[in-house]
C-alpha positions in Angstrom: 31.2 -1.9 8.1 28.1 -0.3 7.6 26.2 -1.9 4.6 24.3 1.4 4.0 27.2 2.7 2.3 28.0 -0.3 0.1 26.9 0.3 -3.4 26.9 -3.5 -4.2 23.8 -4.7 -2.2 20.1 -4.1 -3.0 18.7 -4.1 0.5 15.7 -2.1 1.7 18.1 0.4 3.6 20.2 0.9 0.4 16.9 1.8 -1.5 16.1 4.2 1.2 19.5 6.0 1.1 19.4 6.1 -2.8 16.0 7.9 -2.5 17.1 10.2 0.2 20.2 11.3 -1.9 18.2 12.3 -4.9 18.0 16.0 -5.5 15.0 17.5 -4.1 14.2 14.6 -1.9 14.7 16.4 1.5 12.3 19.5 1.6 14.3 22.5 2.8 17.2 20.3 4.3 15.1 19.7 7.4 15.5 16.0 8.4 14.0 14.8 11.6 15.5 11.5 12.8 14.0 9.0 15.6 17.0 6.9 15.9 17.2 3.0 16.6 16.5 2.2 20.2 14.7 5.5 21.0 11.1 5.1 22.0 8.9 8.3 21.5 5.3 8.4 22.8 3.4 11.4 21.7 3.0 13.6 18.6 5.4 14.7 15.9 4.5 17.9 14.0 7.2 18.9 11.6 8.0 20.2 8.2 10.3 18.4 5.8 11.5 14.7 5.9 11.1 12.3 9.0 13.2 9.2 9.2 12.2 6.5 11.9 14.6 3.8 12.9 13.2 3.7 16.5 9.7 3.5 17.9 6.9 5.9 17.8 3.6 5.2 19.6 1.7 8.2 18.7 0.9 10.6 15.7 3.1 11.8 13.0 2.3 14.7 10.7 4.3 16.2 8.1 3.8 17.6 4.6 7.1 16.1 3.5 8.3 12.6 3.3 8.3 9.8 6.0 10.9 7.1 5.7 10.5 4.1 8.2 13.6 2.0 8.4 13.8 -1.7 8.7 13.9 -1.5 12.6 11.4 1.3 12.4 8.0 0.7 14.4 5.0 3.1 14.3 1.7 2.6 16.1 -0.8 5.4 15.8 -1.4 7.7 12.9 0.8 8.9 10.0 -0.1 11.8 7.9 2.4 12.9 5.2 3.1 13.8 1.6 4.8 10.6 0.8 5.3 7.4 3.0 8.2 4.9 2.4 8.3 2.1 4.7 10.6 -1.0 5.2 9.7 -1.3 8.8 6.4 -2.0 10.8 3.4 0.1 11.0 0.1 -0.6 12.8 -1.7 2.9 11.9 -4.1 4.8 10.1 -1.8 6.1 7.2 -2.8 9.1 5.0 -0.5 10.4 2.2 -1.3 13.2 -0.2 1.1 11.7 -2.8 1.9 8.1 -2.4 2.6 5.1 0.0 5.4 2.7 -0.8 6.1 -0.5 1.0 9.6 -2.3 0.6 10.1 -6.0 0.6 10.5 -5.9 4.5 7.5 -3.7 5.3 4.6 -4.7 7.1 1.5 -2.4 7.2 -1.6 -3.3 9.4 -4.3 -0.6 9.5 -5.9 1.7 7.2 -4.2 3.5 4.0 -5.7 6.4 2.3 -3.7 7.6 -0.6 -4.0 8.3 -4.3 -1.1 5.7 -5.0 -0.3 2.6 -3.0 2.7 0.1 -4.1 4.2 -2.9 -2.6 7.5 -4.6 -3.3 7.4 -8.5 -3.4 7.6 -9.7 0.1 6.0 -6.6 1.8 2.8 -7.5 3.7 -0.4 -5.5 4.1 -3.5 -6.2 6.2 -6.3 -3.6 6.4 -8.5 -1.3 4.2 -7.3 0.8 1.5 -9.0 3.9 0.0 -7.4 5.4 -3.0 -9.9 8.0 -3.5 -12.3 6.4 -6.1 -16.0 7.3 -5.2 -17.6 5.6 -8.2 -17.0 3.8 -11.5 -18.5 6.6 -13.7 -20.7 6.0 -16.8 -18.4 3.6 -18.6 -18.7 1.1 -15.8 -22.4 0.8 -16.1 -22.1 -0.8 -19.6 -20.8 -4.3 -18.7 -20.0 -6.7 -21.5 -22.7 -9.3 -22.1 -21.0 -12.2 -20.3 -20.4 -10.0 -17.2 -23.2 -9.5 -14.5 -23.2 -6.7 -12.0 -23.2 -8.8 -8.6 -25.0 -5.8 -6.8 -28.0 -6.2 -9.2 -28.3 -9.8 -8.2 -28.7 -9.4 -4.5 -32.0 -9.3 -2.7 -33.2 -5.9 -1.7 -33.7 -5.3 2.0 -37.2 -4.7 2.9 -38.4 -2.7 5.9 -41.7 -3.7 7.5 -43.5 -1.0 9.4 -46.4 -1.5 11.8 -47.3 -3.1 15.0 -46.2 -6.5 14.1 -42.9 -5.4 12.6 
């Protein structure tokens, strides 16, 4: 019996399947599948949805959605519209819309996305960039009991001359 088709459990695979069944989830009915037990070394450039249940060592690029199953492993770079993972990723990951780590997901690397969410149990080690470049004018007005730590740091001094 395949647990994927059982509506009674709430596993990461069930959540992925539910998301994939939603109308409009699959772009242009184009799904690329890297099945469990398959190892691909190289690049994948496709339009539409990519599901990885095997192992990818290389680069993946799509404007659509990438779904990494519990058995899926990706090492390299991922560039997509949306990335949903319950598998293992060791990569630089870029999404134009969002990145979601489900409870069994593990991500080691860099994350670049406007939205990044993690379920309880998901693990992340690395750097994240959500596109914020500055705090703006409002952030400069800190409450009286809050100090700007950057203002407290000593300034670096450059020495010029023969003795420097």
